[in-house]
C-alpha positions as CSV (number, residue, x, y, z in Angstrom):
1,M,-11.4,-0.3,18.7
2,L,-8.1,-0.4,16.7
3,K,-6.9,2.7,15.2
4,I,-4.9,2.0,12.0
5,L,-3.0,4.4,9.6
6,F,-2.3,3.3,5.9
7,I,0.2,5.6,4.2
8,G,0.1,6.0,0.1
9,D,2.9,5.2,-1.9
10,I,6.0,6.4,-0.7
11,V,8.2,8.0,-3.6
12,G,11.9,8.3,-3.2
13,E,13.9,10.3,-0.1
14,P,11.1,13.1,-0.3
15,G,8.4,10.7,0.6
16,R,9.8,9.2,2.9
17,L,11.0,12.4,4.9
18,C,7.3,13.6,4.7
19,V,6.3,10.4,6.4
20,K,9.1,10.5,9.0
21,N,7.6,14.5,9.7
22,F,4.5,13.0,9.8
23,L,4.9,10.1,12.3
24,D,7.3,11.8,14.7
25,R,3.9,14.0,15.4
26,N,1.8,11.3,15.1
27,R,2.6,7.9,15.6
28,K,1.4,7.8,19.5
29,N,-2.2,8.1,18.1
30,Y,-2.4,4.7,16.1
31,D,-2.1,1.0,17.2
32,F,-0.8,-0.2,13.7
33,V,0.8,1.6,10.5
34,I,1.4,0.2,6.9
35,A,2.8,1.9,4.4
36,N,3.3,0.9,0.5
37,G,7.0,1.1,-0.4
38,E,7.5,0.0,-3.9
39,N,8.5,3.5,-5.1
40,S,10.5,4.1,-1.7
41,A,14.0,3.9,-2.8
42,G,14.8,6.3,-5.9
43,G,11.2,6.3,-7.0
44,K,11.3,2.8,-8.2
45,G,11.6,-0.5,-5.7
46,I,12.8,-1.0,-2.0
47,S,15.9,-1.7,-0.7
48,A,16.9,-3.1,2.8
49,V,18.4,0.3,3.8
50,V,15.2,1.9,3.1
51,Y,12.8,-0.7,4.5
52,N,14.6,-0.4,8.0
53,E,14.4,3.4,7.7
54,M,10.7,3.2,7.4
55,L,10.6,0.4,10.5
56,N,12.5,3.1,12.2
57,F,10.0,5.5,11.4
58,G,7.3,3.9,13.4
59,V,5.7,1.9,10.1
60,D,4.8,-1.9,11.2
61,V,4.4,-3.7,7.6
62,V,5.4,-2.5,4.4
63,T,3.3,-3.3,0.9
64,L,4.6,-3.5,-2.3
65,G,3.5,-4.0,-6.0
66,N,4.4,-3.5,-9.7
67,H,8.2,-2.4,-8.9
68,T,8.5,-5.6,-6.6
69,F,11.7,-7.1,-7.9
70,A,12.6,-3.5,-9.6
71,R,16.0,-3.8,-7.5
72,K,18.0,-7.0,-6.9
73,E,18.8,-5.4,-3.1
74,V,14.8,-6.8,-2.6
75,I,16.4,-10.2,-2.1
76,E,17.6,-9.0,1.3
77,I,14.2,-8.4,2.8
78,I,12.0,-10.3,1.1
79,D,11.5,-12.9,3.5
80,E,11.0,-10.5,6.3
81,I,7.5,-10.9,8.0
82,R,6.8,-7.2,8.0
83,V,7.3,-6.9,3.8
84,V,4.5,-8.0,2.1
85,R,4.6,-8.5,-1.6
86,P,1.5,-9.3,-4.1
87,L,0.1,-12.4,-3.1
88,N,-0.7,-13.1,-6.8
89,Y,2.6,-13.5,-8.2
90,P,3.0,-17.2,-9.5
91,D,4.1,-19.8,-7.6
92,G,7.8,-20.2,-6.9
93,N,8.7,-16.7,-5.8
94,V,10.4,-15.6,-2.7
95,G,8.2,-13.5,-0.4
96,H,4.8,-13.9,1.2
97,G,1.5,-12.4,-0.2
98,Y,0.3,-11.7,3.5
99,C,1.6,-11.7,6.8
100,I,-0.4,-11.5,10.0
101,I,1.0,-9.7,13.4
102,Q,0.7,-10.0,16.5
103,L,-0.5,-6.9,18.1
104,N,-1.0,-7.7,21.7
105,E,-2.3,-11.2,23.3
106,E,-5.4,-10.5,21.9
107,V,-5.2,-9.1,18.7
108,K,-3.7,-10.4,15.6
109,I,-3.6,-8.1,12.2
110,A,-3.5,-9.4,8.6
111,V,-2.2,-7.5,5.9
112,V,-2.5,-8.7,2.1
113,N,-1.2,-7.2,-1.0
114,V,-2.7,-8.1,-4.5
115,L,-1.8,-6.7,-7.7
116,G,-4.0,-5.9,-10.4
117,R,-3.5,-7.4,-14.2
118,V,-5.5,-4.6,-16.0
119,F,-2.6,-2.3,-17.6
120,T,0.2,-3.5,-15.1
121,L,1.5,-7.3,-15.1
122,D,-1.5,-9.4,-17.1
123,F,1.0,-12.7,-16.9
124,L,0.2,-12.7,-12.9
125,D,-2.3,-15.0,-11.1
126,C,-5.7,-14.0,-10.8
127,P,-6.0,-11.3,-7.8
128,F,-9.5,-12.5,-7.2
129,R,-9.1,-16.4,-6.8
130,A,-5.7,-15.8,-5.3
131,I,-7.1,-14.1,-2.3
132,E,-10.0,-16.2,-1.9
133,R,-7.7,-19.4,-1.7
134,V,-6.0,-17.7,1.3
135,L,-8.8,-15.9,3.3
136,P,-10.3,-18.9,4.8
137,K,-6.6,-19.3,6.1
138,I,-6.4,-16.1,7.5
139,Y,-9.9,-16.5,9.2
140,Q,-8.3,-19.1,11.5
141,E,-6.4,-16.4,12.9
142,T,-7.8,-13.2,12.7
143,R,-10.9,-11.2,11.0
144,I,-8.8,-8.0,11.1
145,I,-7.8,-7.9,7.6
146,I,-6.2,-4.7,5.5
147,V,-5.9,-5.0,1.5
148,D,-3.7,-3.0,-0.3
149,I,-4.6,-3.6,-4.2
150,H,-2.2,-2.2,-6.3
151,A,-3.8,-1.7,-9.7
152,E,-4.3,0.5,-12.5
153,A,-7.7,0.0,-13.5
154,T,-10.4,1.8,-11.5
155,S,-13.1,-0.6,-12.9
156,E,-10.7,-3.9,-11.4
157,K,-10.5,-1.7,-7.9
158,N,-14.0,-1.5,-7.7
159,A,-14.9,-5.1,-8.9
160,M,-12.3,-6.0,-6.0
161,K,-14.8,-4.1,-3.6
162,Y,-18.0,-5.8,-4.1
163,F,-15.9,-9.2,-4.4
164,L,-14.5,-8.7,-1.0
165,D,-17.5,-6.6,0.5
166,G,-18.0,-8.0,4.6
167,K,-15.0,-10.7,3.9
168,V,-11.8,-8.1,4.7
169,S,-11.9,-5.3,6.7
170,A,-10.5,-2.8,4.5
171,L,-9.8,-2.7,0.4
172,L,-7.3,0.3,0.3
173,G,-6.1,1.0,-3.6
174,T,-2.9,2.0,-4.5
175,H,-0.7,2.5,-7.4
176,T,-1.7,6.0,-9.3
177,H,-0.2,8.3,-6.9
178,V,-3.5,10.2,-6.9
179,A,-6.0,10.0,-4.4
180,T,-9.5,9.4,-5.2
181,N,-12.8,11.3,-3.6
182,D,-14.6,7.7,-3.1
183,V,-13.7,7.2,0.5
184,Q,-16.7,4.8,1.8
185,I,-17.9,1.8,4.1
186,T,-19.5,-0.8,2.1
187,Q,-22.7,-2.2,2.3
188,N,-21.4,-5.3,5.0
189,G,-18.5,-3.2,6.5
190,T,-15.5,-2.7,4.6
191,G,-13.5,0.3,4.2
192,Y,-12.6,1.3,0.8
193,V,-11.0,3.9,-1.5
194,T,-9.7,3.4,-5.1
195,D,-6.7,5.3,-4.4
196,V,-4.9,6.4,-1.2
197,G,-2.5,8.6,-3.3
198,M,1.2,9.2,-2.7
199,C,3.7,10.9,-0.3
200,G,6.0,12.8,-2.5
201,P,6.8,15.9,-4.0
202,K,3.5,18.2,-4.8
203,N,5.2,19.8,-7.9
204,S,5.5,16.6,-10.1
205,V,4.1,14.1,-12.0
206,I,3.4,11.3,-9.5
207,G,6.2,12.4,-7.8
208,L,8.6,12.3,-11.0
209,V,10.8,15.3,-12.5
210,P,7.7,16.7,-15.0
211,E,10.1,17.9,-18.0
212,I,11.2,14.3,-18.1
213,I,7.7,12.6,-18.5
214,I,6.6,15.0,-21.0
215,K,9.8,14.2,-22.6
216,R,8.5,10.6,-22.4
217,F,5.1,11.4,-24.1
218,L,6.5,13.8,-26.9
219,L,9.2,11.3,-27.7
220,C,7.4,7.6,-26.8
221,S,10.8,6.8,-26.0
222,P,12.4,5.4,-22.2
223,Q,13.7,8.2,-19.9
224,K,15.7,7.9,-16.7
225,F,12.9,8.8,-14.1
226,L,14.1,11.3,-11.5
227,V,12.4,12.0,-8.3
228,A,11.4,15.8,-8.0
229,S,12.1,18.1,-5.2
230,G,10.2,20.8,-3.2
231,S,7.6,20.6,-0.6
232,C,5.4,17.4,-0.3
233,Q,2.1,15.8,0.1
234,F,1.0,13.1,2.6
235,N,-1.7,10.8,1.6
236,A,-3.1,8.6,3.7
237,I,-6.0,6.8,5.2
238,E,-7.0,6.5,8.9
239,L,-9.3,3.4,9.8
240,M,-11.5,2.7,13.1
241,I,-11.7,-1.1,13.3
242,E,-14.0,-3.3,15.5
243,E,-11.4,-5.9,16.7
244,K,-14.0,-8.6,17.2
245,S,-15.8,-8.7,14.1
246,G,-12.9,-7.0,12.0
247,K,-15.7,-4.3,10.7
248,C,-14.7,-1.0,9.9
249,I,-16.7,1.5,11.7
250,E,-14.8,4.8,10.7
251,L,-12.6,5.7,7.6
252,K,-10.8,9.2,6.9
253,Q,-8.7,10.3,4.5
254,I,-5.5,12.6,5.2
255,L,-4.7,14.6,2.7
256,T,-1.5,17.3,3.9
257,S,1.6,18.8,3.1
258,E,4.5,18.3,4.8
C-alpha cells in the first residue's frame, strides 16, 4: 500500500514556509509527495529558485495551472521531469502534461495535470479528450495515476470525476484555494475532492491581502496583488493507494494551521 500526500495550491513565501514546516515533521510518513505550485512564487507563477526549494522540502512532483507561464523564469524548469504543466495546452508548447516517476524497482507513479476551460482559459484543448488520449500510454507503465484538475467550475470537476471513474487512482481539484467538503471514493475506486484548498495566509482572500481584492471588486479595475501575511493554513489530501490495481483505498483531508 502506498501513502501519498497531495498538497493544495501553495501561495507565495508564507505558503512555502507552511509546507516546509509540515514536511519537516511528517515527510517520513509518506512514500510520495505532490504539490500544486502555480502560485508559489510571489502568489503568481513559479521560478527555478522556488521549484528547487520545494524539492528540498521533500516534494517529489510540482503541478501547475493557469499561471504556468506567468513568470518568464519558468522556462528554466518547464522541461524538468518533476514539473507538470496542464496537459491540454495546445501542441507546440514547452513542458509536459504528465510524468511517470520510478518510486522503486516495482512501483511507478504517474502524475497528470489538466486545466479546466470554464471561467479560466477557454482557448485550451478539451481536458477530457486530452487525458483520454494519454491514458493508454500511461497504462503500459503503471496503474497508479494521480490527476490534478486545476479548474474553477465545480461542474467541470464533477463531470471529470465520472469521466475518469475507475480509470485513475485519484482526481484532485485545485485552483479555487477553498477546500471543499466532498472527499469521497467513487464507485470504481477513484479518490476525489472538488478542491484540496491552499497553503497560505488564513486572514486573506485566497492568500492575498483582502483590502486589495476588495478594491478590485469596488472599482472594477486592475490592482497589484500582494500575498497576505500572518498565520497560515495547510490544506492537503492523504491517499492510500493499492499498488497493483492503482485503486484508492482510503483518503483523508488535512486542514491544519502552521
